[in-house]
N, C-alpha and C positions, 0 to 999 in steps of 0.2 A: 504494500500500500504506500502510495506516495503522499496522499493527503485526503482531507475531508473538509469540505466547505459548502457554504450556501451559494449556489450559482445557478443561473438559468431558472430562477424561481423555485428551486428545490435544493435540498441537501444532496450532495453527490460525493461519491468515493472515487478518487483518482488512483490509478495503479499502472504498473508496467508489467508486461509479460517477461519472463526470464529470457535474456538474450535479445530483447527488443527495446529500442530506444523510444518508441512511440508511447505516449501517455494516453491511456484509455480512461473513460469514466462511465459509471452506472449510477442510477438513483440509489441513494442510501437505503431506501426501503427494500431494495433487492438484496441487501446484505444484512449481517447481524451487528454492524458497527454501532447502531443506535440502540440496540436492545429491543425487547418486545414492545408493541404498541400498548399503552396503558388501558385504552378502551377495550382492546381485545382481551387483555389479561383480566380486567374486572368483569367483563361479560362472561368469561369462562364457558363460551359455547351456548349460553342461555339466551333466550329471546322471550320478551313478554307477549309478543303478538306473532301469529302465524300469517304468512303471506296471504292466504285465502281470506282471513279475517280482515286484513288491511284493505284488500281489494273490495270486499263487500262494503266496508265503511266508506271508501271513496265513492262507490256507486250511490250509496245512500245520501251522501253529502251533495253529490251532483243533482240527484232527484229533488232534494230539499231546496237547493239553489234555484232550480227551474220553477218550482212552485212559488217561491217568494218573489221571483222576478216578475211573474205574470201579474 
């Protein structure tokens, strides 16, 4: 690893391949340099809502909006 910095609107890790003078970079999220995402750790794979329930709620809200607009 050559460096770690915020550039191009994101944190990036800069590195060289062995025997290569070219410096490469990848988003830091693709590496373990920053550690785990706190939101992912706290969520621990749990979700309060299922996708189907959220889609049903979105449809209900759209229906309610149509009724109140009329």
